[in-house]
N, C-alpha and C positions, 0 to 999 in steps of 0.2 A: 398554700402558695407551692407550686408545681416548681420545681427547682434542674435548671440540666449543668451539665457540662459539656460548653463547645466552644469552637474555634471561633477566636475574633480576628479577622481580615485588618491588617497595615500594610504600611509599603508602598512603596510607586507602584505605578502602572507595568504589570508584566512581569515585578519583581514581587510576590505575594510571600508576606513574612505573617505568621499568622503567633496568637495567644491567646495560651486553653483557659477558659475562665467560669467562673462556676457564675448563672444568669438566672432570674425568673424566666420559665419556657415564654413568657406572653412579651416579652422585652426586642425589638429587632437584633439584630445580628451585631452589630458595631453598637447599639445603644447602651443604655447603662448596666453595670453587672454587679455581682455583691463582692468576689474576689479574682483575683488573678492567678493561678497555681501553677502555671508552666509555658513554656514557649516550643514552637514548631516552625521549622524551615526547609520546607520540600525543597527549596531551588539549591541547594547542593549536594553533592553524592558523596555516600549516601546522605538521604534526608537527614537532617539534625533534631534533637528535641531533647528537651531537659524537663522536669515534671517535679515538682514538690510531691514526694510521696506521702508523709505524712497527711496535708494538707487535701491529697485527692481521696486518700483513703479516709478520711475523716467527715469528707462531701459525702462518698459514697455507704457509710456507714449508717446517714442521715436521712438516706433516701435519695439523692440527686440521680438523675436518669443520663448517662455519658449517651452521646453523640454517636456514629457508628462510625465516624472518621478518628473519634478520639476512645471508642473501645478500642479498636487497632493500636493506638496506641499504647496504651495503657497495657494491652496485651506483651506488645515488644519490650517495653520496661517491667512487666513481671508484677504490677499491680495487681490484676484481676487475672484470673485463669481461663 
């Protein structure tokens, strides 16, 4: 099973709020997921995010692939180099 760390869109129209989740690569964007490991709010200035570092490192060590946007968040948070 290919596992990805990606964003799940939440919130109202024109006011997006995202949760950082671990999900099977075949599931839809807002579908089933394995675990929620953080949040990302791009509407605030500057953008605000919270990540559970232990859970993120555990999933990365087990082979989960982050998407491009999640990789940027992880780099800012200092989880990956």
